[in-house]
VOBA-1610 file (N, C-alpha, C; in pm, whole numbers, padded with zeros to 5 digits, always signed):
BEGIN
Met-00455+01607+01042Met-00414+01485+00972Met-00364+01383+01074Thr-00424+01265+01075Thr-00383+01158+01165Thr-00304+01053+01088Asp-00178+01035+01124Asp-00098+00930+01063Asp-00137+00797+01127Ile-00168+00699+01044Ile-00223+00573+01091Ile-00112+00477+01130Ser-00131+00412+01247Ser-00040+00305+01289Ser-00057+00186+01194Pro+00052+00118+01160Pro+00187+00127+01215Pro+00278+00224+01140Phe+00225+00289+01037Phe+00311+00370+00949Phe+00366+00493+01019Ser+00299+00537+01126Ser+00343+00656+01199Ser+00440+00624+01311Leu+00466+00498+01337Leu+00544+00460+01455Leu+00694+00463+01427Pro+00775+00480+01532Pro+00920+00471+01513Pro+00962+00328+01484Gly+01083+00314+01434Gly+01134+00182+01401Gly+01132+00157+01252Gln+01135+00031+01215Gln+01131-00003+01074Gln+01045-00127+01054Phe+01011-00154+00928Phe+00933-00272+00897Phe+01026-00392+00878Trp+00987-00503+00942Trp+01060-00628+00931Trp+00967-00730+00864Arg+01018-00795+00761Arg+00938-00890+00684Arg+00947-01030+00746Gly+00832-01093+00770Gly+00835-01223+00833Gly+00719-01313+00795Asn+00738-01441+00818Asn+00634-01542+00796Asn+00608-01614+00928Leu+00480-01629+00960Leu+00441-01686+01089Leu+00390-01829+01081His+00381-01886+00961His+00313-02015+00948His+00391-02102+00850Thr+00468-02198+00903Thr+00559-02280+00823Thr+00580-02415+00891His+00607-02518+00810His+00625-02653+00865His+00751-02718+00811Ser+00811-02803+00893Ser+00930-02880+00855Ser+00903-03027+00881Thr+01008-03109+00871Thr+00994-03251+00899Thr+00971-03280+01048Leu+00974-03177+01132Leu+00933-03197+01271Leu+00786-03231+01280Ser+00707-03190+01179Ser+00567-03233+01172Ser+00541-03287+01031Asp+00464-03216+00948Asp+00429-03273+00818Asp+00492-03199+00700Gly+00599-03123+00724Gly+00670-03058+00616Gly+00767-03154+00548Ala+00814-03113+00429Ala+00902-03200+00350Ala+01050-03172+00371Leu+01085-03054+00426Leu+01226-03017+00443Leu+01263-03015+00590Pro+01389-03045+00622Pro+01434-03035+00761Pro+01433-02890+00808Leu+01428-02875+00939Leu+01415-02743+01000Leu+01520-02645+00950Glu+01646-02686+00949Glu+01755-02596+00911Glu+01739-02548+00767Lys+01692-02637+00678Lys+01675-02601+00538Lys+01562-02501+00519Val+01455-02517+00594Val+01343-02423+00585Val+01389-02284+00627Ile+01458-02275+00739Ile+01504-02145+00788Ile+01604-02084+00690Glu+01693-02164+00637Glu+01788-02115+00537Glu+01714-02060+00414Ser+01608-02127+00371Ser+01532-02085+00253Ser+01470-01948+00275Tyr+01411-01925+00393Tyr+01350-01794+00419Tyr+01454-01685+00436Ser+01562-01716+00500Ser+01669-01617+00515Ser+01724-01577+00378Asn+01747-01674+00292Asn+01800-01646+00158Asn+01699-01571+00071Ala+01570-01584+00102Ala+01467-01517+00025Ala+01445-01372+00069Gly+01522-01325+00166Gly+01514-01186+00206Gly+01423-01158+00325Tyr+01378-01261+00393Tyr+01296-01240+00513Tyr+01385-01201+00630Asp+01323-01129+00723Asp+01394-01089+00845Asp+01367-01183+00962Phe+01252-01250+00960Phe+01222-01343+01069Phe+01125-01449+01022Leu+01119-01556+01101Leu+01035-01671+01068Leu+00991-01737+01197Met+00867-01789+01196Met+00824-01877+01304Met+00789-02013+01246Met+00848-02117+01299Met+00810-02253+01265Met+00685-02288+01346Ser+00580-02327+01276Ser+00452-02353+01342Ser+00417-02501+01327Glu+00499-02585+01383Glu+00476-02729+01371Glu+00343-02769+01435His+00284-02875+01381His+00157-02924+01435His+00179-02985+01573Phe+00119-02921+01672Phe+00140-02958+01811Phe+00041-03069+01849Val+00076-03192+01806Val-00009-03308+01830Val+00080-03427+01871Glu+00018-03525+01932Glu+00092-03642+01980Glu+00158-03718+01867Ala+00093-03722+01748Ala+00148-03798+01635Ala+00289-03752+01599Phe+00320-03624+01623Phe+00453-03570+01595Phe+00533-03544+01723Lys+00488-03599+01834Lys+00556-03590+01963Lys+00558-03447+02017Trp+00446-03377+01996Trp+00425-03244+02052Trp+00542-03148+02023Pro+00572-03122+01895Pro+00692-03042+01864Pro+00671-02891+01879Ile+00763-02828+01947Ile+00781-02682+01943Ile+00926-02660+01904Ala+00949-02610+01785Ala+01083-02602+01730Ala+01168-02500+01808Asp+01280-02547+01857Asp+01374-02459+01925Asp+01472-02406+01820Thr+01446-02285+01774Thr+01525-02225+01666Thr+01618-02116+01716Arg+01639-02109+01845Arg+01719-01998+01900Arg+01862-01998+01847Ala+01918-02116+01823Ala+02056-02123+01774Ala+02069-02075+01630Met+01958-02058+01562Met+01960-02018+01421Met+01939-01868+01404Arg+01935-01794+01513Arg+01921-01649+01508Arg+02056-01583+01482Ser+02051-01466+01418Ser+02171-01386+01397Ser+02132-01240+01411Asn+02227-01150+01387Asn+02192-01009+01396Asn+02118-00959+01272Lys+02099-01046+01172Lys+02027-01009+01051Lys+01899-01090+01029Phe+01881-01194+01107Phe+01765-01283+01090Phe+01733-01343+01225Thr+01603-01344+01260Thr+01566-01402+01389Thr+01446-01494+01373Thr+01413-01559+01483Thr+01302-01654+01483Thr+01213-01629+01603Leu+01086-01664+01588Leu+00992-01666+01699Leu+00966-01812+01735Ile+00933-01836+01860Ile+00904-01971+01907Ile+00753-01987+01917Gly+00700-02092+01856Gly+00556-02113+01862Gly+00516-02244+01799Ala+00387-02258+01772Ala+00335-02383+01716Ala+00194-02359+01663Glu+00146-02457+01587Glu+00006-02461+01546Glu-00064-02560+01638Leu-00152-02507+01723Leu-00217-02587+01825Leu-00344-02652+01772His-00375-02768+01826His-00494-02842+01783His-00567-02898+01904Ala-00699-02903+01889Ala-00784-02965+01991Ala-00919-02991+01926Pro-00995-03085+01978Pro-01130-03104+01925Pro-01225-03001+01986Lys-01335-02971+01919Lys-01350-02985+01776Lys-01439-02872+01729Thr-01426-02835+01603Thr-01507-02726+01547Thr-01647-02777+01517Ser-01732-02685+01470Ser-01872-02722+01449Ser-01890-02823+01337Ile-01791-02839+01248Ile-01803-02942+01145Ile-01730-03070+01187Gly-01680-03073+01310Gly-01623-03195+01364Gly-01476-03215+01340Glu-01404-03110+01294Glu-01260-03122+01271Glu-01181-03061+01386Leu-01051-03088+01386Leu-00965-03029+01486Leu-00956-02878+01467Trp-00940-02807+01577Trp-00907-02666+01571Trp-00765-02649+01518His-00741-02536+01447His-00608-02496+01404His-00587-02354+01457Ile-00502-02341+01557Ile-00481-02214+01627Ile-00332-02185+01632Leu-00291-02074+01572Leu-00150-02036+01572Leu-00117-01965+01702Ala-00003-02000+01761Ala+00042-01934+01884Ala+00189-01899+01869Ala+00220-01770+01861Ala+00357-01721+01849Ala+00402-01665+01983Gly+00518-01712+02028Gly+00569-01667+02157Gly+00540-01765+02269Leu+00529-01893+02236Leu+00507-01996+02337Leu+00637-02029+02410Pro+00627-02069+02536Pro+00745-02126+02602Pro+00773-02264+02545Leu+00898-02304+02544Leu+00935-02434+02488Leu+00876-02551+02567Asp+00838-02528+02693Asp+00780-02634+02774Asp+00628-02626+02782Phe+00566-02561+02683Phe+00419-02553+02680Phe+00362-02695+02683Ala+00268-02719+02771Ala+00218-02854+02794Ala+00130-02903+02679Pro+00135-03032+02649Pro+00049-03089+02546Pro-00099-03066+02575Cys-00177-03079+02471Cys-00322-03065+02484Cys-00376-03172+02577Gly-00457-03130+02673Gly-00517-03226+02765Gly-00622-03312+02696Lys-00650-03426+02756Lys-00743-03522+02697Lys-00878-03462+02665Asp-00928-03377+02754Asp-01060-03317+02735Asp-01052-03168+02703Glu-00934-03118+02670Glu-00916-02975+02644Glu-00976-02939+02509Thr-01046-02827+02503Thr-01109-02780+02381Thr-01023-02675+02312Gly-01062-02639+02189Gly-00991-02534+02117Gly-00988-02403+02192Pro-01103-02352+02237Pro-01100-02228+02315Pro-01014-02237+02440Glu-01010-02355+02501Glu-00931-02369+02625Glu-00781-02369+02597Ile-00737-02438+02493Ile-00593-02437+02464Ile-00550-02300+02412Ala-00639-02230+02342Ala-00609-02094+02297Ala-00589-02002+02418Lys-00676-02015+02517Lys-00663-01932+02638Lys-00534-01964+02712Arg-00500-02093+02718Arg-00376-02131+02786Arg-00254-02071+02715Ala-00260-02068+02581Ala-00150-02007+02506Ala-00143-01857+02530Ala-00259-01792+02531Ala-00261-01647+02557Ala-00210-01617+02697Asp-00250-01698+02794Asp-00203-01678+02932Asp-00052-01696+02943Ala+00005-01776+02851Ala+00150-01796+02849Ala+00223-01683+02777Gly+00147-01585+02725Gly+00208-01470+02661Gly+00211-01473+02511Ala+00139-01567+02448Ala+00147-01583+02303Ala+00054-01488+02228Phe+00094-01458+02106Phe+00008-01397+02004Phe-00075-01511+01946Val-00207-01503+01959Val-00296-01612+01924Val-00377-01575+01801Ala-00383-01667+01704Ala-00453-01636+01580Ala-00530-01757+01528Ile-00642-01729+01466Ile-00724-01829+01398Ile-00672-01841+01255Val-00632-01962+01214Val-00569-01977+01083Val-00659-02049+00983His-00628-02024+00855His-00700-02074+00737His-00848-02106+00762Pro-00927-02004+00798Pro-01067-02033+00831Pro-01149-02085+00713Ala-01117-02042+00590Ala-01194-02092+00475Ala-01162-02238+00451Trp-01034-02275+00455Trp-00995-02415+00438Trp-01058-02502+00546Ser-01062-02451+00669Ser-01119-02525+00781Ser-01271-02519+00785Gln-01330-02438+00695Gln-01476-02417+00695Gln-01525-02371+00833Leu-01451-02277+00889Leu-01481-02227+01022Leu-01601-02133+01017Thr-01691-02148+01110Thr-01808-02062+01116Thr-01780-01940+01204Leu-01867-01841+01192Leu-01855-01723+01277Leu-01871-01762+01424Glu-01959-01855+01452Glu-01979-01899+01590Glu-01852-01967+01644Asp-01785-02046+01559Asp-01657-02104+01599Asp-01559-01993+01638Ala-01544-01896+01550Ala-01446-01790+01572Ala-01477-01711+01698Arg-01604-01685+01722Arg-01642-01611+01841Arg-01599-01682+01969Ser-01590-01814+01964Ser-01556-01889+02086Ser-01409-01875+02124Ile-01324-01831+02031Ile-01182-01807+02062Ile-01170-01660+02104Asp-01213-01631+02225Asp-01226-01491+02266Asp-01094-01428+02307Val-00983-01505+02304Val-00852-01448+02335Val-00772-01419+02208Ala-00830-01443+02092Ala-00755-01428+01967Ala-00712-01283+01946His-00592-01267+01893His-00543-01136+01850His-00573-01112+01703Ala-00581-01219+01623Ala-00582-01202+01477Ala-00649-01320+01408Val-00679-01296+01280Val-00727-01399+01189Val-00630-01402+01070Glu-00600-01522+01022Glu-00516-01535+00903Glu-00603-01502+00780Ile-00579-01385+00721Ile-00665-01338+00613Ile-00618-01385+00475Tyr-00495-01437+00467Tyr-00448-01500+00344Tyr-00351-01611+00381Asn-00383-01732+00333Asn-00298-01848+00353Asn-00255-01896+00215His-00127-01877+00183His-00079-01904+00048His-00089-02052+00011Gly-00053-02139+00104Gly-00062-02281+00076Gly-00203-02325+00043Cys-00298-02280+00122Cys-00439-02314+00094Cys-00486-02252-00038Ala-00435-02133-00070Ala-00475-02067-00195Ala-00429-02146-00316Val-00304-02190-00316Val-00252-02257-00436Val-00294-02402-00444Gln-00328-02463-00331Gln-00363-02605-00332Gln-00513-02631-00341Thr-00594-02547-00277Thr-00738-02574-00270Thr-00825-02455-00307Asp-00763-02339-00338Asp-00837-02215-00365Asp-00923-02174-00245Arg-00873-02204-00126Arg-00942-02161-00004Arg-00844-02088+00088Gly-00779-01987+00033Gly-00682-01913+00111Gly-00734-01787+00175Glu-00859-01751+00148Glu-00916-01624+00191Glu-00966-01631+00335Gly-00942-01525+00413Gly-00993-01520+00549Gly-01064-01392+00585Trp-01068-01296+00491Trp-01130-01167+00523Trp-01279-01180+00554Tyr-01345-01280+00491Tyr-01489-01296+00516Tyr-01515-01308+00666Leu-01427-01378+00737Leu-01445-01401+00879Leu-01407-01279+00961Leu-01292-01219+00930Leu-01248-01103+01007Leu-01343-00985+00988Asp-01395-00966+00867Asp-01490-00857+00845Asp-01615-00875+00932Gln-01665-00998+00940Gln-01783-01021+01022Gln-01753-01002+01171Met-01635-01044+01213Met-01598-01023+01353Met-01581-00875+01384Ser-01528-00801+01286Ser-01518-00656+01304Ser-01657-00594+01317Asn-01751-00642+01238Asn-01889-00592+01250Asn-01951-00628+01385Asp-01898-00733+01449Asp-01939-00767+01585Asp-01876-00676+01689Gly-01782-00592+01646Gly-01711-00506+01739Gly-01582-00564+01791Lys-01540-00682+01739Lys-01415-00743+01781Lys-01299-00674+01710Arg-01204-00624+01785Arg-01094-00546+01727Arg-00972-00636+01707Leu-00984-00725+01611Leu-00876-00815+01575Leu-00802-00761+01454Thr-00685-00817+01430Thr-00607-00782+01312Thr-00602-00902+01218Gly-00547-00880+01097Gly-00543-00985+00997Gly-00404-00998+00937Phe-00353-01122+00928Phe-00218-01141+00876Phe-00218-01241+00761Ala-00122-01224+00672Ala-00098-01317+00562Ala+00021-01406+00597Ala+00017-01529+00547Ala+00126-01624+00575Ala+00128-01731+00467Asp+00232-01813+00471Asp+00250-01917+00369Asp+00182-02049+00403Asp+00197-02094+00528Asp+00163-02232+00564Asp+00242-02328+00475Ala+00369-02296+00453Ala+00452-02372+00359Ala+00490-02508+00416His+00480-02609+00328His+00525-02745+00360His+00638-02790+00268Phe+00662-02716+00160Phe+00769-02746+00064Phe+00756-02886+00004Ser+00633-02933-00009Ser+00611-03064-00069Ser+00637-03058-00219Ser+00674-03170-00276Ser+00706-03175-00419Ser+00588-03129-00503Gly+00616-03033-00591Gly+00514-02984-00683Gly+00424-02876-00627Asn+00440-02842-00498Asn+00356-02740-00436Asn+00434-02610-00420Asp+00389-02506-00487Asp+00453-02375-00477Asp+00388-02299-00362Asp+00414-02346-00240Asp+00341-02292-00125Asp+00426-02201-00036Ala+00541-02157-00083Ala+00627-02070-00004Ala+00642-01933-00069Phe+00670-01833+00015Phe+00704-01697-00027Phe+00587-01629-00101Gly+00465-01657-00058Gly+00349-01599-00126Gly+00270-01499-00045Gly+00291-01493+00084Gly+00219-01398+00169Gly+00293-01381+00299Trp+00302-01259+00349Trp+00384-01233+00468Trp+00334-01109+00541Val+00398-01079+00652Val+00370-00958+00728Val+00491-00866+00726His+00463-00736+00730His+00564-00633+00755His+00534-00577+00895Val+00619-00611+00991Val+00597-00573+01130Val+00682-00452+01164Lys+00619-00348+01218Lys+00691-00226+01255Lys+00740-00238+01399Ala+00870-00238+01417Ala+00929-00249+01550Ala+01062-00177+01549Glu+01110-00141+01669Glu+01236-00068+01679Glu+01358-00157+01670Ser+01337-00288+01681Ser+01449-00380+01665Ser+01396-00514+01615Leu+01489-00601+01580Leu+01456-00735+01534Leu+01453-00835+01650Gln+01455-00786+01772Gln+01447-00874+01887Gln+01310-00944+01892Pro+01306-01074+01920Pro+01178-01145+01921Pro+01071-01081+02009Asp+01108-01031+02125Asp+01008-00968+02213Asp+00949-00843+02149Asp+01031-00765+02080Asp+00980-00646+02012Asp+00883-00684+01900Leu+00917-00789+01826Leu+00829-00834+01719Leu+00696-00885+01775Leu+00702-00963+01882Leu+00580-01016+01942Leu+00492-00905+01998Asn+00550-00808+02063Asn+00472-00696+02115Asn+00407-00618+02002Ala+00479-00602+01892Ala+00422-00531+01777Ala+00307-00610+01716Leu+00321-00741+01706Leu+00212-00824+01654Leu+00089-00813+01742Lys+00107-00824+01871Lys-00007-00815+01964Lys-00075-00678+01956Ser+00003-00574+01929Ser-00051-00438+01921Ser-00108-00407+01783Gly-00094-00498+01689Gly-00145-00475+01554Gly-00058-00385+01471Asn+00069-00373+01505Asn+00160-00282+01435Asn+00226-00352+01315Tyr+00144-00389+01219Tyr+00192-00456+01099Tyr+00088-00443+00989Tyr+00132-00471+00867Tyr+00038-00491+00757Tyr+00082-00614+00681Ser-00003-00662+00593Ser+00023-00788+00522Ser+00037-00764+00373Ser+00112-00853+00307Ser+00138-00831+00166Ser+00168-00961+00092Gln+00141-00954-00039Gln+00190-01054-00135Gln+00301-00996-00222Gly+00334-00869-00200Gly+00436-00803-00281Gly+00436-00652-00268Pro+00320-00584-00290Pro+00318-00437-00280Pro+00352-00388-00139Gln+00400-00264-00132Gln+00437-00206-00004Gln+00358-00078+00019Ile+00316-00059+00143Ile+00250+00065+00185Ile+00352+00146+00264His+00378+00269+00218His+00481+00352+00281His+00423+00445+00387Ser+00306+00501+00361Ser+00243+00589+00459Ser+00093+00590+00437Leu+00020+00618+00546Leu-00126+00624+00541Leu-00172+00723+00646Ser-00256+00816+00606Ser-00306+00917+00700Ser-00450+00951+00665Ile-00524+00998+00766Ile-00663+01033+00750Ile-00687+01168+00816Ser-00755+01257+00745Ser-00797+01386+00799Ser-00941+01410+00756Gly-01033+01407+00853Gly-01173+01420+00818Gly-01215+01307+00726Asn-01265+01345+00608Asn-01307+01246+00509Asn-01197+01217+00406Gln-01076+01263+00430Gln-00969+01248+00332Gln-00868+01143+00379Leu-00849+01040+00296Leu-00748+00938+00323Leu-00637+00953+00221Asp-00515+00967+00268Asp-00397+00981+00183Asp-00308+00858+00200Ile-00262+00804+00089Ile-00178+00685+00092Ile-00061+00701-00004Val+00055+00654+00037Val+00174+00647-00048Val+00219+00501-00047Cys+00246+00447-00165Cys+00275+00304-00175Cys+00367+00276-00294Ser+00410+00153-00307Ser+00480+00110-00427Ser+00381+00112-00544Pro+00427+00108-00669Pro+00337+00120-00783Pro+00229+00012-00785Val+00103+00057-00791Val-00011-00035-00796Val-00112+00018-00898Asn-00207-00068-00932Asn-00311-00029-01028Asn-00446-00006-00964Ser-00458-00036-00835Ser-00587-00019-00768Ser-00565+00006-00620Ile-00641+00100-00565Ile-00643+00126-00420Ile-00790+00134-00381Ser-00832+00053-00285Ser-00972+00054-00244Ser-00984+00057-00093Val-01094+00114-00047Val-01128+00121+00095Val-01265+00056+00112Val-01274-00039+00204Val-01402-00100+00236Val-01422-00095+00387Gly-01547-00115+00427Gly-01581-00122+00569Gly-01676-00237+00590Gly-01764-00222+00687Gly-01854-00329+00723Gly-01986-00329+00650Thr-01995-00253+00542Thr-02115-00250+00460Thr-02076-00276+00315Ser-02169-00262+00225Ser-02140-00283+00083Ser-02072-00163+00018Arg-02065-00050+00088Arg-02005+00070+00031Arg-01854+00056+00020Ser-01796+00120-00080Ser-01651+00118-00098Ser-01607+00244-00171Val-01479+00273-00162Val-01416+00384-00234Val-01296+00327-00306Lys-01277+00366-00433Lys-01170+00304-00511Lys-01113+00404-00610Thr-00983+00391-00635Thr-00920+00460-00746Thr-00837+00360-00825Ser-00837+00375-00957Ser-00766+00282-01044Ser-00681+00358-01144Gly-00578+00294-01194Gly-00491+00356-01293Gly-00372+00264-01321Lys-00263+00323-01363Lys-00141+00249-01390Lys-00027+00303-01302Ser+00036+00216-01229Ser+00153+00250-01148Ser+00127+00368-01055Ile+00015+00363-00984Ile-00018+00466-00885Ile+00075+00451-00764Thr+00135+00561-00721Thr+00221+00557-00603Thr+00169+00645-00489Arg+00071+00728-00516Arg+00005+00803-00409Arg-00135+00839-00454Ala-00225+00850-00358Ala-00364+00882-00392Ala-00432+00942-00271Thr-00538+01018-00299Thr-00626+01073-00197Thr-00767+01023-00226Leu-00830+00960-00129Leu-00965+00906-00145Leu-01060+00977-00051Asn-01183+00998-00098Asn-01285+01068-00021Asn-01369+00967+00056Leu-01351+00961+00187Leu-01423+00864+00268Leu-01570+00897+00283Ala-01611+01017+00241Ala-01754+01051+00244Ala-01835+00956+00157Asp-01768+00895+00060Asp-01839+00801-00027Asp-01875+00672+00046Leu-01822+00653+00168Leu-01864+00541+00251Leu-01987+00574+00334Asp-02035+00698+00326Asp-02145+00746+00410Asp-02281+00706+00355Ile-02381+00768+00411Ile-02520+00734+00384Ile-02548+00731+00234Gly-02607+00624+00192Gly-02656+00610+00055Gly-02789+00537+00060Trp-02850+00518-00055Trp-02981+00454-00053Trp-02973+00307-00011Leu-02853+00246-00023Leu-02838+00107+00018Leu-02797+00094+00165Val-02723+00194+00215Val-02659+00182+00346Val-02697+00301+00433Pro-02757+00278+00550Pro-02802+00391+00632Pro-02692+00463+00708Asp-02583+00393+00743Asp-02479+00453+00826Asp-02341+00409+00781Arg-02242+00492+00813Arg-02104+00456+00784Arg-02058+00347+00880Ser-01976+00260+00829Ser-01915+00157+00913Ser-01822+00221+01015Pro-01815+00167+01137Pro-01723+00223+01236Pro-01577+00188+01210Trp-01552+00104+01111Trp-01415+00066+01078Trp-01398+00062+00927Leu-01274+00066+00883Leu-01244+00055+00741Leu-01108-00012+00727Arg-01079-00059+00606Arg-00948-00115+00575Arg-00915-00086+00430Val-00786-00091+00399Val-00737-00052+00267Val-00671-00173+00201Thr-00698-00191+00072Thr-00631-00291-00009Thr-00568-00225-00130Ile-00444-00260-00161Ile-00381-00212-00283Ile-00347-00335-00368Ile-00358-00320-00501Ile-00336-00432-00593Ile-00246-00385-00706Asp-00136-00457-00729Asp-00043-00416-00834Asp-00081-00476-00970Gly+00000-00449-01070Gly-00031-00493-01206Gly-00030-00643-01224Ala+00034-00716-01133Ala+00037-00862-01139Ala-00075-00925-01056Gly-00160-00841-00998Gly-00269-00892-00915Gly-00230-00921-00772Lys-00108-00883-00731Lys-00064-00905-00595Lys-00118-00794-00505Arg-00152-00832-00383Arg-00221-00740-00291Arg-00137-00709-00168Ala-00171-00596-00105Ala-00129-00567+00032Ala-00251-00513+00104Trp-00259-00543+00235Trp-00377-00509+00313Trp-00338-00442+00443Thr-00410-00339+00482Thr-00398-00286+00617Thr-00484-00369+00711Asn-00460-00355+00838Asn-00553-00406+00938Asn-00676-00316+00944Pro-00785-00361+01003Pro-00899-00272+01024Pro-00858-00147+01101Ile-00908-00033+01055Ile-00882+00097+01117Ile-01013+00144+01179Trp-01012+00165+01310Trp-01134+00201+01382Trp-01145+00353+01392Gln-01257+00407+01345Gln-01270+00552+01333Gln-01272+00623+01468Asp-01314+00554+01574Asp-01314+00618+01705Asp-01173+00624+01766Glu-01074+00564+01697Glu-00937+00572+01745Glu-00856+00675+01668Leu-00916+00741+01569Leu-00844+00841+01491Leu-00829+00970+01567
//
């Protein structure tokens, strides 16, 4: 029996949001109010991801003074540069930037600023790909990315384009071993319920920012809209999961095959991964798989892709 990371690792899960805006860029609330809102909502950490553009004077929010022994912050930004295949600015999340990260150069491209962020030690992610209408070719060009934003709550409630799994699944089929995170992209604008809708549970031994960043880079987290995954293990063709009460547990990979169990208030299940094997539609099993759980309210939690050669 192989216990799957991050559930097998020491430490505890810390709940956090990586994508948020304040009046430092295009958000509606001042920085201190945004951080207070997440702390009061039960989060353990937050990263302010202000739009790093000249129009907002290249902001990287210095939130160090707002840390405590119960709540911390990561330093980063949402980076932009021209241009994607449809002619729009790139949107690239970078967590763990230095406060003196240099502005985007006049001729700097999205892949180039992403590499500069990664070289500076940041966790680099492609955000809201459906909203941005990002193509697979676009995503492939960000070859330093650690992750794709697989759920963006703000885009979901405002434009119904919050989904990102379509892109990460295709990149996984390319052999790219990226992870997927959920986030809010909250702006707290009047009438927009764009906060507290998607987050990460990061497994780390402490709430220190460096520990959280290392865990993110290593993929030691899962994403959720509410449900919790307590343990996950695989032995041969048997996948065992323990979770908060849900009505559906499914496993998918890089083909059309899937395995699913449904019921009411399921808290543990065993699924037979042999059902992902050869069938008349699919000649071979996918080299990777991922798990989704859905509760009675339709809220989801997702694992990162699990690579079978790492079991």
